[in-house]
Every structure is written in structure tokens, then in C-alpha cells.
N, C-alpha and C positions, 0 to 999 in steps of 0.2 A: 635526277633533277626534274623539276617541274617548271614549265614556262606557260603562264596564262591558262592554267588548267590542263595543258598538254603534258603528259608524262614523257619525258625525253629519255629514251633508252640509251641512245648514243648520239653524239654530235661532233662532227668534224667539218671544217669548211668544205662545202661541196657534197656533204652527205649528212642526212638526219634520219634517225629512226624513232618513231613515236609509238607508244602503246595506247590504243584507243579501245576502251571497253565496248563502246557502241559498235565497233567493227567486228567484234568476236561473234561468230556464228551468223554473220550477215553478209553473205556473198553478193547480194544486190548492192549494198553500200560499198563493198570493196570494188566492185566493177565500176560504180559511179565515180568513186574517188580516182581510180586509175584513169578513166576516160576523161575526166575533167582536168586533173592536174597535169597530164602529159601535154595538154594544149597550151600550158603557160610557157611563154618564151623563157628559155634559160633552164627549164627542167629537162633533164636528160633521160631519166628513167624513174618509174614509179612501180612499187610492188606493194599492193595492199593484200594482206593475208587474213581472211576471215577465221581461219582455224586458230591462229595465235593472237589475233586482234592487234596486229602491228602494221605500221605503214613506213616503208623505206622510200625515201626520196633522194635521188642523186641529182645534183644541179651544178650549173656553172655560176659561181657566186658573182662574178663580174657581170655577166649577162643578165642575171636575175635582178640586179640593181638598175638596169637600163630599161628604158621605154615602157615604164608602167607595169612591169612584170610583177613586182611585189604587190601592187594594187590589185592586179588580177588574182594573184595567189590568195591575198587576204579576202577578197570577195568570195572566191570559191570555198575556202575553209569556213568563213562566217556563215555562208548559206547552209553548209552541211553540218556544222557544229556551232549553232547559235549561242549555246550556253558557255562557250569558251571565250577567253580573251585572245582573240586571233591577232590583235595589234601587238601584243607582247611577243608572240612568236615571230611576227613579221620583223620587229625591231632586231631580234636575235639573228635571224637569217640575213638581214640587211647589213650586218657589220662587216 
């Protein structure tokens, strides 16, 4: 499945795994992703893997919808992946 240019490897409420070609062989980007995303209220855990080019995010769906967390998440992802439609991914996570 693809959402806004993000290849979604798996999605369950509270857990999403994305495949990101830009992430592959880029440990600096993996570290930035982990560091930035873990600060978003509602996100419980982030695993960015430069070897596989995957990003696993575990989150509290209810809390992510509160207090502007989705806005913060959208801002972080748009900054790191400006060529992607981050708003489409946000809508999916916000359901």
C-alpha cells in the first residue's frame, strides 16, 4: 500500500512501518528521524533502520490526535521528506 508517496509495509492502529529508500544506507537520517519523532506526544517508540530503509513507529492513536501532535508529526516528516504528501499520511494516522 502507498499513502502520499510513503510505501506502507504494514499498518495497524498504533503501529505503522514505512519503507523509505532515502533512509537506506543513511544512518544520519535514521538517527535524525528517531530523535525528532520520539519527541512527538503520542509516539511511544521509533526504530529507523538504515540497513533496510524501514521506519517503524509505535504510537498511542488517541493521544496522537490530541494537543496538536499530528501537526507536529506532519511538520517533522514534511521537513525531512519534502517530496512526499505528508498530509495524506497524517489523515490515515488520524483515523
